[in-house]
C-alpha angles and dihedrals in degrees: 000000000000120000120259111256128215117164088197093070122097092242096048092117091053091050092050091049090058090074095156091070098043128101115235092255089056093049089052093048090052093050094047092048091051090048090053091053091050090050092054087050090056097245089123094012090078089072094051093045100055104118094156093073128071138191093215094092103032103099117087117244114260131182115235113270115247100190142017115251102201136082112243120245121233126244112284142197094183118124096242144073110267123195131175122283109279095037133094126210122191133175109228112157109046135176105281097022114133113266091215104242090137132010099249097053119163115262127225115275110214092212091062093247098131111128127239090255091052092049089055088063097042136074110284126232129275103019113216134162120011145169136208121228117191121231129257097044113261094020130112095227111158100190102051130042152106126283115206112191143169129241102204109189145333140253106213090196088068099031095060134039091232101028114221095346116118089018115196143151093274090060091047090053092051090048091051093047090053089065131067130050139322125208110195132174112231132187139182116224125166088359093301128108123218141163113264113233128219099024130174088215099051116119145161120207117195142169086283099056113111114243132186121231118226135186134031096325093056107112093006116148090245090059097051123104136172089259093046107029091171095053093225108109124051125192110235145319129257144174088040109184126165124000150201139222129218129220088239093062106262132129124237115206121190127218110219124161097020092133090070089072099051120082132189103197092184088076085219096120121184122227089253093052091049094048090056096043104252112160137202093242142009136186106201116062098020093188092138091063090068106015112055091199087083096048104097092196088064098032107027096172098047093091090056088066092066132064096067139122110253123205117213128186104218092188093060110054093187096051120116116244116234128219107214107210091184087078093061137247112271139115093289118210099176148335114226110189128200132173110235123223093263093047102260117127124238121198120198120203139177127211103221106217133091113283095007131132147260117235139194129197120200118194122234094220132049132254111257115210108234097005103107096166093057093041091056088066095055096096093054098073133036143072130300118212135189123213129246116191110202124211093245095060095264124115142190139206112229116206118235095214125149113248094022132096095002097312091132140123090263087063095045103270115118098178143341090282090060091047088058097044087050095041095143092050089049088054090052092054092050093051099238120180114272106228136199098259105306108219132159120010123198131187120223106242091207099048118052114228096010113131133180126199131189115227099196104198142300118204089176095063109118097009120134110286092012129101117273129223126302133181094272093045102033103167131075115217088019100195098160103042130211142231121246126197135193137188118217116230108272088000087280124135092206092064118099100218136062146170120239143186140171108266096195141347109220119217151111115277091208094060115118089221118077094214090062099050105081128187104260117151106212129355110023126224142165141210097031111203119149113057134176143147119230122218091272094056095256110146114221119203126194126193134222107190106172117253089242090064105031107133090346140097109354089000097052111141094017096099126202127346117289151187122238134183133214138169111222110245096029096075091213125129123193126187109235103173143014124202138227121269117294094004138123123222112228144144121061124202128159129192113239092258090055088232099113125049121194117199132168130231107210128199099353108191095027109165122227091261136013129346126334119275105261093209091051107031094160095054092116105016144358095192132174102011095036096215108061147026114330118260130201108237146178111247122206116209125196136168112249093228091051092250136139117292112256095013 
């Protein structure tokens, strides 16, 4: 039996030095405590307190690409990642790999027997959005940096030998520790990337990590719980989907399908709970059965503490993440930040559910070159807007401000904090445009104020009792989705009007139904999800066709999910990558020289419905190891001649 550990005792250092007799959780506690002491002594603190440096000027200057320089790959149903000739793709940070906090980290056990404590120090499941931060801070280094990435959700059929059988609190803790965020140090040596271990930057953030609440909803009555009567500190983040990155070098992680985990067994759901999709029962995560924090009948305000954008400082592993309520409470798919012409920041966000809205936050204060401390307060004050796309191609941003446009006590909003907790309901009152699942948003680096948003699909559009088509969402039964773009007035994100058009309608030209055919020139795709411009102005599009439809029904003959590239204005689309069986392609991060591309393969082996079968985990896929249960993983892609990706 391992010794009890308390770092508050006078012999704590002696206990920690006796590493042979410590459980892994104790070794980790010792290391983290020592790291915290070093931080307070400014050994690591010097990184966090470097206001003289800025990320705004780190990227090299590129001319806009005018053509794509690779040969497209065909559709595939192979259980592997396929990239064009002349490129190499390799999985290198997989679910269960050590995050690198200490040197003797626990390795992945292929029989799913890793403990909850071990999972807390390993890569989580189902990698999603991510960003690359060069090292040292403020540089444009392309061969050494930090990757911050999301672990969106879990598959209990893969996480445990027996799935959800013999369910208990220990299983809940492991499931929780498989979500959240990883920060890993990565380095390229001899043309090969690897995770640096041990690393003073390495970190795992889970649903148990304390987080501060900022903005108008901080301390609001709707944010208070018995465990946090002031409503100022939330334990953890979860269901982290897409992401954002700030010019001052912090990571924005976005809480999406958090409502799936909360349960109100009383079946007496409030209007607020219904609006955000909380149910009276669920059969997947089952946290509420052992952890009453997720039982809404017992803790009715706990769901209000999720659905936010969370800011994390990857350069300071002991920093406290912050949930910015000023950016609204929705099912956040991403947070694309731009600096406006006058220095304010604008953050664009989608709410990923059928008939939900697109939002924009504009900061009150201006970005200050070189003042990291001040810049890290920019997301705490400002105005949140929701988009209305008019039939004539014009659009407007409607302010979600208490006391204006019906956001009053008579309509259920007591103050600005309530407006933000009830962001969706506020958008309803303002009459925003109901979109076909707004997901990733990306800003064109060569055209100020030009934004693109993937609208993945919406099979409910036009059904009885559901909204019909409109100019911005022109297809009923929209199985293939589309990409919409808009240009802010004067190219300025602080303006409240814009012009918009439909960039592309995804689809299959061979479909018998007109609404499924699309207008793609080149390689076809459907269900666009991930979206990002690289430094050369190439737009990369990743797909998320559900496992129930991959290569079947409307998608017959289109193989596995994929990644395609296009350059706005050319009209051409080329397929750059195809994914393993049952997986989604997600996450896009380039090094500053545009010579390394990181992407994530999420949920390889996902069955057509529900969790994987624990007794047959390789039924759909055995990627990337080829001999055992499938594992989500980060894939690093380079050009064999050392050149620029896509050239």
